[in-house]
mmCIF file as Biopython writes it, N, C-alpha, C and O atoms, coordinates in Angstrom:
data_model
#
loop_
_atom_site.group_PDB
_atom_site.id
_atom_site.type_symbol
_atom_site.label_atom_id
_atom_site.label_alt_id
_atom_site.label_comp_id
_atom_site.label_asym_id
_atom_site.label_entity_id
_atom_site.label_seq_id
_atom_site.pdbx_PDB_ins_code
_atom_site.Cartn_x
_atom_site.Cartn_y
_atom_site.Cartn_z
_atom_site.occupancy
_atom_site.B_iso_or_equiv
_atom_site.auth_seq_id
_atom_site.auth_asym_id
_atom_site.pdbx_PDB_model_num
ATOM 1   N N  . MET A ? 1  ? -1.237  21.044  -27.544 1.0 0.0 1  A 1 
ATOM 2   C CA . MET A ? 1  ? -2.371  20.620  -27.353 1.0 0.0 1  A 1 
ATOM 3   C C  . MET A ? 1  ? -1.762  19.150  -27.143 1.0 0.0 1  A 1 
ATOM 4   O O  . MET A ? 1  ? -1.183  19.230  -26.059 1.0 0.0 1  A 1 
ATOM 5   N N  . HIS A ? 2  ? -1.608  17.880  -27.628 1.0 0.0 2  A 1 
ATOM 6   C CA . HIS A ? 2  ? -1.047  16.827  -26.822 1.0 0.0 2  A 1 
ATOM 7   C C  . HIS A ? 2  ? 0.013   17.360  -25.491 1.0 0.0 2  A 1 
ATOM 8   O O  . HIS A ? 2  ? -0.314  17.061  -24.343 1.0 0.0 2  A 1 
ATOM 9   N N  . HIS A ? 3  ? 0.993   17.976  -25.688 1.0 0.0 3  A 1 
ATOM 10  C CA . HIS A ? 3  ? 1.562   18.173  -24.503 1.0 0.0 3  A 1 
ATOM 11  C C  . HIS A ? 3  ? 0.854   18.900  -23.222 1.0 0.0 3  A 1 
ATOM 12  O O  . HIS A ? 3  ? 1.083   18.545  -22.065 1.0 0.0 3  A 1 
ATOM 13  N N  . GLU A ? 4  ? 0.117   19.781  -23.513 1.0 0.0 4  A 1 
ATOM 14  C CA . GLU A ? 4  ? -1.205  20.270  -22.467 1.0 0.0 4  A 1 
ATOM 15  C C  . GLU A ? 4  ? -1.666  19.183  -21.736 1.0 0.0 4  A 1 
ATOM 16  O O  . GLU A ? 4  ? -1.604  19.239  -20.508 1.0 0.0 4  A 1 
ATOM 17  N N  . THR A ? 5  ? -2.314  17.783  -22.528 1.0 0.0 5  A 1 
ATOM 18  C CA . THR A ? 5  ? -2.821  16.636  -21.917 1.0 0.0 5  A 1 
ATOM 19  C C  . THR A ? 5  ? -2.286  16.280  -21.145 1.0 0.0 5  A 1 
ATOM 20  O O  . THR A ? 5  ? -2.730  15.932  -20.051 1.0 0.0 5  A 1 
ATOM 21  N N  . TYR A ? 6  ? -0.878  16.269  -21.606 1.0 0.0 6  A 1 
ATOM 22  C CA . TYR A ? 6  ? 0.213   15.115  -20.752 1.0 0.0 6  A 1 
ATOM 23  C C  . TYR A ? 6  ? 0.536   15.721  -19.779 1.0 0.0 6  A 1 
ATOM 24  O O  . TYR A ? 6  ? 1.143   15.027  -18.963 1.0 0.0 6  A 1 
ATOM 25  N N  . GLN A ? 7  ? 0.370   16.871  -19.474 1.0 0.0 7  A 1 
ATOM 26  C CA . GLN A ? 7  ? 1.195   17.999  -18.437 1.0 0.0 7  A 1 
ATOM 27  C C  . GLN A ? 7  ? -0.060  17.441  -16.966 1.0 0.0 7  A 1 
ATOM 28  O O  . GLN A ? 7  ? 0.076   17.056  -15.804 1.0 0.0 7  A 1 
ATOM 29  N N  . ASN A ? 8  ? -1.559  17.779  -18.186 1.0 0.0 8  A 1 
ATOM 30  C CA . ASN A ? 8  ? -2.704  17.288  -16.741 1.0 0.0 8  A 1 
ATOM 31  C C  . ASN A ? 8  ? -2.265  15.958  -16.152 1.0 0.0 8  A 1 
ATOM 32  O O  . ASN A ? 8  ? -1.993  15.804  -14.961 1.0 0.0 8  A 1 
ATOM 33  N N  . ALA A ? 9  ? -2.207  14.810  -17.274 1.0 0.0 9  A 1 
ATOM 34  C CA . ALA A ? 9  ? -2.178  14.019  -16.896 1.0 0.0 9  A 1 
ATOM 35  C C  . ALA A ? 9  ? -1.247  13.272  -15.738 1.0 0.0 9  A 1 
ATOM 36  O O  . ALA A ? 9  ? -1.710  12.516  -14.883 1.0 0.0 9  A 1 
ATOM 37  N N  . ALA A ? 10 ? 0.156   13.628  -15.875 1.0 0.0 10 A 1 
ATOM 38  C CA . ALA A ? 10 ? 1.065   14.205  -15.207 1.0 0.0 10 A 1 
ATOM 39  C C  . ALA A ? 10 ? 0.887   14.564  -13.590 1.0 0.0 10 A 1 
ATOM 40  O O  . ALA A ? 10 ? 1.483   14.079  -12.629 1.0 0.0 10 A 1 
ATOM 41  N N  . ALA A ? 11 ? -0.113  15.554  -13.634 1.0 0.0 11 A 1 
ATOM 42  C CA . ALA A ? 11 ? -0.086  16.539  -12.542 1.0 0.0 11 A 1 
ATOM 43  C C  . ALA A ? 11 ? -1.613  15.739  -11.719 1.0 0.0 11 A 1 
ATOM 44  O O  . ALA A ? 11 ? -1.965  16.025  -10.574 1.0 0.0 11 A 1 
ATOM 45  N N  . PHE A ? 12 ? -2.306  14.764  -12.586 1.0 0.0 12 A 1 
ATOM 46  C CA . PHE A ? 12 ? -3.776  14.408  -12.103 1.0 0.0 12 A 1 
ATOM 47  C C  . PHE A ? 12 ? -2.601  12.759  -11.334 1.0 0.0 12 A 1 
ATOM 48  O O  . PHE A ? 12 ? -2.354  12.798  -10.129 1.0 0.0 12 A 1 
ATOM 49  N N  . ALA A ? 13 ? -2.186  11.842  -11.968 1.0 0.0 13 A 1 
ATOM 50  C CA . ALA A ? 13 ? -1.320  10.823  -11.464 1.0 0.0 13 A 1 
ATOM 51  C C  . ALA A ? 13 ? -1.209  10.912  -9.797  1.0 0.0 13 A 1 
ATOM 52  O O  . ALA A ? 13 ? -2.169  10.273  -9.367  1.0 0.0 13 A 1 
ATOM 53  N N  . PRO A ? 14 ? -0.511  11.388  -8.811  1.0 0.0 14 A 1 
ATOM 54  C CA . PRO A ? 14 ? -0.537  11.411  -7.220  1.0 0.0 14 A 1 
ATOM 55  C C  . PRO A ? 14 ? -1.636  11.126  -6.925  1.0 0.0 14 A 1 
ATOM 56  O O  . PRO A ? 14 ? -2.058  10.036  -6.540  1.0 0.0 14 A 1 
ATOM 57  N N  . TYR A ? 15 ? -2.525  12.692  -7.183  1.0 0.0 15 A 1 
ATOM 58  C CA . TYR A ? 15 ? -3.839  12.528  -6.537  1.0 0.0 15 A 1 
ATOM 59  C C  . TYR A ? 15 ? -4.606  11.050  -6.840  1.0 0.0 15 A 1 
ATOM 60  O O  . TYR A ? 15 ? -5.531  10.649  -6.134  1.0 0.0 15 A 1 
ATOM 61  N N  . HIS A ? 16 ? -4.004  10.206  -8.157  1.0 0.0 16 A 1 
ATOM 62  C CA . HIS A ? 16 ? -4.788  9.018   -8.350  1.0 0.0 16 A 1 
ATOM 63  C C  . HIS A ? 16 ? -4.472  7.863   -7.562  1.0 0.0 16 A 1 
ATOM 64  O O  . HIS A ? 16 ? -5.069  6.812   -7.327  1.0 0.0 16 A 1 
ATOM 65  N N  . LEU A ? 17 ? -3.016  8.503   -7.110  1.0 0.0 17 A 1 
ATOM 66  C CA . LEU A ? 17 ? -2.380  7.214   -6.301  1.0 0.0 17 A 1 
ATOM 67  C C  . LEU A ? 17 ? -2.513  7.692   -4.922  1.0 0.0 17 A 1 
ATOM 68  O O  . LEU A ? 17 ? -1.763  7.250   -4.051  1.0 0.0 17 A 1 
ATOM 69  N N  . VAL A ? 18 ? -3.094  8.253   -4.756  1.0 0.0 18 A 1 
ATOM 70  C CA . VAL A ? 18 ? -3.011  8.614   -3.128  1.0 0.0 18 A 1 
ATOM 71  C C  . VAL A ? 18 ? -4.789  8.287   -3.033  1.0 0.0 18 A 1 
ATOM 72  O O  . VAL A ? 18 ? -5.044  7.572   -2.064  1.0 0.0 18 A 1 
ATOM 73  N N  . ILE A ? 19 ? -6.004  8.680   -3.849  1.0 0.0 19 A 1 
ATOM 74  C CA . ILE A ? 19 ? -7.158  8.147   -3.922  1.0 0.0 19 A 1 
ATOM 75  C C  . ILE A ? 19 ? -7.188  6.604   -3.354  1.0 0.0 19 A 1 
ATOM 76  O O  . ILE A ? 19 ? -7.992  6.118   -2.559  1.0 0.0 19 A 1 
ATOM 77  N N  . CYS A ? 20 ? -5.965  5.926   -4.065  1.0 0.0 20 A 1 
ATOM 78  C CA . CYS A ? 20 ? -6.774  4.451   -4.182  1.0 0.0 20 A 1 
ATOM 79  C C  . CYS A ? 20 ? -5.776  4.130   -3.084  1.0 0.0 20 A 1 
ATOM 80  O O  . CYS A ? 20 ? -6.099  3.280   -2.255  1.0 0.0 20 A 1 
ATOM 81  N N  . VAL A ? 21 ? -4.660  4.696   -3.004  1.0 0.0 21 A 1 
ATOM 82  C CA . VAL A ? 21 ? -4.534  3.973   -1.230  1.0 0.0 21 A 1 
ATOM 83  C C  . VAL A ? 21 ? -5.144  4.418   -0.220  1.0 0.0 21 A 1 
ATOM 84  O O  . VAL A ? 21 ? -4.788  3.848   0.812   1.0 0.0 21 A 1 
ATOM 85  N N  . ILE A ? 22 ? -6.155  5.441   -0.039  1.0 0.0 22 A 1 
ATOM 86  C CA . ILE A ? 22 ? -6.745  5.817   0.613   1.0 0.0 22 A 1 
ATOM 87  C C  . ILE A ? 22 ? -8.370  4.569   0.507   1.0 0.0 22 A 1 
ATOM 88  O O  . ILE A ? 22 ? -9.132  4.296   1.434   1.0 0.0 22 A 1 
ATOM 89  N N  . LEU A ? 23 ? -8.407  4.253   -0.399  1.0 0.0 23 A 1 
ATOM 90  C CA . LEU A ? 23 ? -9.409  3.737   -0.682  1.0 0.0 23 A 1 
ATOM 91  C C  . LEU A ? 23 ? -9.549  1.762   -0.097  1.0 0.0 23 A 1 
ATOM 92  O O  . LEU A ? 23 ? -10.353 0.982   0.414   1.0 0.0 23 A 1 
ATOM 93  N N  . ALA A ? 24 ? -7.959  1.825   -0.708  1.0 0.0 24 A 1 
ATOM 94  C CA . ALA A ? 24 ? -7.967  0.141   -0.015  1.0 0.0 24 A 1 
ATOM 95  C C  . ALA A ? 24 ? -7.712  0.311   1.066   1.0 0.0 24 A 1 
ATOM 96  O O  . ALA A ? 24 ? -8.115  -0.732  1.580   1.0 0.0 24 A 1 
ATOM 97  N N  . SER A ? 25 ? -7.296  0.925   1.865   1.0 0.0 25 A 1 
ATOM 98  C CA . SER A ? 25 ? -6.580  1.605   3.370   1.0 0.0 25 A 1 
ATOM 99  C C  . SER A ? 25 ? -8.249  1.441   4.056   1.0 0.0 25 A 1 
ATOM 100 O O  . SER A ? 25 ? -8.245  1.228   5.269   1.0 0.0 25 A 1 
ATOM 101 N N  . CYS A ? 26 ? -9.114  1.492   3.642   1.0 0.0 26 A 1 
ATOM 102 C CA . CYS A ? 26 ? -10.546 2.111   4.286   1.0 0.0 26 A 1 
ATOM 103 C C  . CYS A ? 26 ? -11.152 0.319   4.164   1.0 0.0 26 A 1 
ATOM 104 O O  . CYS A ? 26 ? -11.500 -0.341  5.143   1.0 0.0 26 A 1 
ATOM 105 N N  . LEU A ? 27 ? -11.150 -0.215  2.620   1.0 0.0 27 A 1 
ATOM 106 C CA . LEU A ? 27 ? -11.561 -1.336  2.375   1.0 0.0 27 A 1 
ATOM 107 C C  . LEU A ? 27 ? -11.097 -2.334  3.771   1.0 0.0 27 A 1 
ATOM 108 O O  . LEU A ? 27 ? -11.820 -2.847  4.625   1.0 0.0 27 A 1 
ATOM 109 N N  . ARG A ? 28 ? -9.003  -2.386  3.547   1.0 0.0 28 A 1 
ATOM 110 C CA . ARG A ? 28 ? -8.509  -3.153  4.714   1.0 0.0 28 A 1 
ATOM 111 C C  . ARG A ? 28 ? -9.391  -3.052  6.114   1.0 0.0 28 A 1 
ATOM 112 O O  . ARG A ? 28 ? -9.716  -4.031  6.784   1.0 0.0 28 A 1 
ATOM 113 N N  . HIS A ? 29 ? -9.732  -1.594  6.439   1.0 0.0 29 A 1 
ATOM 114 C CA . HIS A ? 29 ? -10.255 -1.540  8.139   1.0 0.0 29 A 1 
ATOM 115 C C  . HIS A ? 29 ? -11.020 -2.026  8.340   1.0 0.0 29 A 1 
ATOM 116 O O  . HIS A ? 29 ? -11.213 -2.691  9.358   1.0 0.0 29 A 1 
ATOM 117 N N  . ILE A ? 30 ? -12.038 -1.806  7.057   1.0 0.0 30 A 1 
ATOM 118 C CA . ILE A ? 30 ? -13.656 -2.529  7.093   1.0 0.0 30 A 1 
ATOM 119 C C  . ILE A ? 30 ? -13.621 -4.409  7.262   1.0 0.0 30 A 1 
ATOM 120 O O  . ILE A ? 30 ? -14.127 -5.197  8.061   1.0 0.0 30 A 1 
ATOM 121 N N  . THR A ? 31 ? -12.895 -4.521  6.258   1.0 0.0 31 A 1 
ATOM 122 C CA . THR A ? 31 ? -12.459 -6.310  6.269   1.0 0.0 31 A 1 
ATOM 123 C C  . THR A ? 31 ? -11.900 -6.609  7.950   1.0 0.0 31 A 1 
ATOM 124 O O  . THR A ? 31 ? -12.349 -7.547  8.609   1.0 0.0 31 A 1 
ATOM 125 N N  . THR A ? 32 ? -11.225 -5.982  8.295   1.0 0.0 32 A 1 
ATOM 126 C CA . THR A ? 32 ? -10.713 -6.513  9.613   1.0 0.0 32 A 1 
ATOM 127 C C  . THR A ? 32 ? -11.532 -6.298  11.047  1.0 0.0 32 A 1 
ATOM 128 O O  . THR A ? 32 ? -11.647 -7.013  12.042  1.0 0.0 32 A 1 
ATOM 129 N N  . GLU A ? 33 ? -12.081 -4.902  10.674  1.0 0.0 33 A 1 
ATOM 130 C CA . GLU A ? 33 ? -13.538 -4.732  11.506  1.0 0.0 33 A 1 
ATOM 131 C C  . GLU A ? 33 ? -14.829 -6.088  11.770  1.0 0.0 33 A 1 
ATOM 132 O O  . GLU A ? 33 ? -15.154 -6.513  12.879  1.0 0.0 33 A 1 
ATOM 133 N N  . ASN A ? 34 ? -15.427 -6.591  10.353  1.0 0.0 34 A 1 
ATOM 134 C CA . ASN A ? 34 ? -16.220 -7.421  10.179  1.0 0.0 34 A 1 
ATOM 135 C C  . ASN A ? 34 ? -15.428 -8.939  11.123  1.0 0.0 34 A 1 
ATOM 136 O O  . ASN A ? 34 ? -15.989 -9.642  11.963  1.0 0.0 34 A 1 
ATOM 137 N N  . ASP A ? 35 ? -14.350 -9.028  10.730  1.0 0.0 35 A 1 
ATOM 138 C CA . ASP A ? 35 ? -13.392 -9.988  11.208  1.0 0.0 35 A 1 
ATOM 139 C C  . ASP A ? 35 ? -13.437 -10.315 12.813  1.0 0.0 35 A 1 
ATOM 140 O O  . ASP A ? 35 ? -13.561 -11.376 13.425  1.0 0.0 35 A 1 
ATOM 141 N N  . GLU A ? 36 ? -13.267 -8.804  13.285  1.0 0.0 36 A 1 
ATOM 142 C CA . GLU A ? 36 ? -12.952 -8.758  14.873  1.0 0.0 36 A 1 
ATOM 143 C C  . GLU A ? 36 ? -14.907 -9.245  16.113  1.0 0.0 36 A 1 
ATOM 144 O O  . GLU A ? 36 ? -15.256 -9.645  17.224  1.0 0.0 36 A 1 
ATOM 145 N N  . LYS A ? 37 ? -15.618 -8.669  14.419  1.0 0.0 37 A 1 
ATOM 146 C CA . LYS A ? 37 ? -17.344 -8.839  15.457  1.0 0.0 37 A 1 
ATOM 147 C C  . LYS A ? 37 ? -16.926 -9.697  15.346  1.0 0.0 37 A 1 
ATOM 148 O O  . LYS A ? 37 ? -16.402 -10.045 16.404  1.0 0.0 37 A 1 
ATOM 149 N N  . ARG A ? 38 ? -16.688 -11.079 13.812  1.0 0.0 38 A 1 
ATOM 150 C CA . ARG A ? 38 ? -17.249 -12.632 13.567  1.0 0.0 38 A 1 
ATOM 151 C C  . ARG A ? 38 ? -16.737 -12.850 14.755  1.0 0.0 38 A 1 
ATOM 152 O O  . ARG A ? 38 ? -17.626 -12.979 15.596  1.0 0.0 38 A 1 
ATOM 153 N N  . ARG A ? 39 ? -15.240 -12.982 15.345  1.0 0.0 39 A 1 
ATOM 154 C CA . ARG A ? 39 ? -14.821 -13.410 15.593  1.0 0.0 39 A 1 
ATOM 155 C C  . ARG A ? 39 ? -15.131 -13.283 17.321  1.0 0.0 39 A 1 
ATOM 156 O O  . ARG A ? 39 ? -14.760 -14.197 18.057  1.0 0.0 39 A 1 
ATOM 157 N N  . LEU A ? 40 ? -15.942 -11.896 17.953  1.0 0.0 40 A 1 
ATOM 158 C CA . LEU A ? 40 ? -16.655 -11.998 18.772  1.0 0.0 40 A 1 
ATOM 159 C C  . LEU A ? 40 ? -17.780 -12.373 18.894  1.0 0.0 40 A 1 
ATOM 160 O O  . LEU A ? 40 ? -18.048 -12.827 20.007  1.0 0.0 40 A 1 
ATOM 161 N N  . MET A ? 41 ? -18.877 -12.355 17.873  1.0 0.0 41 A 1 
ATOM 162 C CA . MET A ? 41 ? -20.053 -13.099 18.115  1.0 0.0 41 A 1 
ATOM 163 C C  . MET A ? 41 ? -19.748 -14.840 18.063  1.0 0.0 41 A 1 
ATOM 164 O O  . MET A ? 41 ? -20.159 -15.773 18.754  1.0 0.0 41 A 1 
ATOM 165 N N  . ASN A ? 42 ? -19.163 -14.784 17.321  1.0 0.0 42 A 1 
ATOM 166 C CA . ASN A ? 42 ? -18.630 -17.233 17.593  1.0 0.0 42 A 1 
ATOM 167 C C  . ASN A ? 42 ? -17.272 -17.226 18.052  1.0 0.0 42 A 1 
ATOM 168 O O  . ASN A ? 42 ? -16.339 -17.279 17.250  1.0 0.0 42 A 1 
ATOM 169 N N  . PRO A ? 43 ? -17.097 -17.163 19.344  1.0 0.0 43 A 1 
ATOM 170 C CA . PRO A ? 43 ? -15.726 -17.109 19.795  1.0 0.0 43 A 1 
ATOM 171 C C  . PRO A ? 43 ? -14.915 -18.646 19.845  1.0 0.0 43 A 1 
ATOM 172 O O  . PRO A ? 43 ? -13.696 -18.775 19.953  1.0 0.0 43 A 1 
ATOM 173 N N  . LYS A ? 44 ? -15.985 -19.842 19.731  1.0 0.0 44 A 1 
ATOM 174 C CA . LYS A ? 44 ? -15.448 -21.084 19.640  1.0 0.0 44 A 1 
ATOM 175 C C  . LYS A ? 44 ? -15.145 -21.044 18.435  1.0 0.0 44 A 1 
ATOM 176 O O  . LYS A ? 44 ? -13.917 -21.132 18.453  1.0 0.0 44 A 1 
ATOM 177 N N  . SER A ? 45 ? -15.498 -20.962 17.298  1.0 0.0 45 A 1 
ATOM 178 C CA . SER A ? 45 ? -15.221 -21.040 15.838  1.0 0.0 45 A 1 
ATOM 179 C C  . SER A ? 45 ? -13.743 -20.222 15.352  1.0 0.0 45 A 1 
ATOM 180 O O  . SER A ? 45 ? -13.743 -19.809 14.192  1.0 0.0 45 A 1 
ATOM 181 N N  . SER A ? 46 ? -12.635 -20.004 16.092  1.0 0.0 46 A 1 
ATOM 182 C CA . SER A ? 46 ? -11.484 -19.554 16.204  1.0 0.0 46 A 1 
ATOM 183 C C  . SER A ? 46 ? -10.581 -20.453 15.121  1.0 0.0 46 A 1 
ATOM 184 O O  . SER A ? 46 ? -9.375  -20.241 14.997  1.0 0.0 46 A 1 
#
């Protein structure tokens, strides 16, 4: 029983890591886009 759950956790770990990386890259992309928009709106404040 415990061995089975351990196997499931080990199989799920890579997916969890991939999801975390994708979420992080999406957030970074959104923040950089917002920064670019802010720069375009206020060119003097750079």
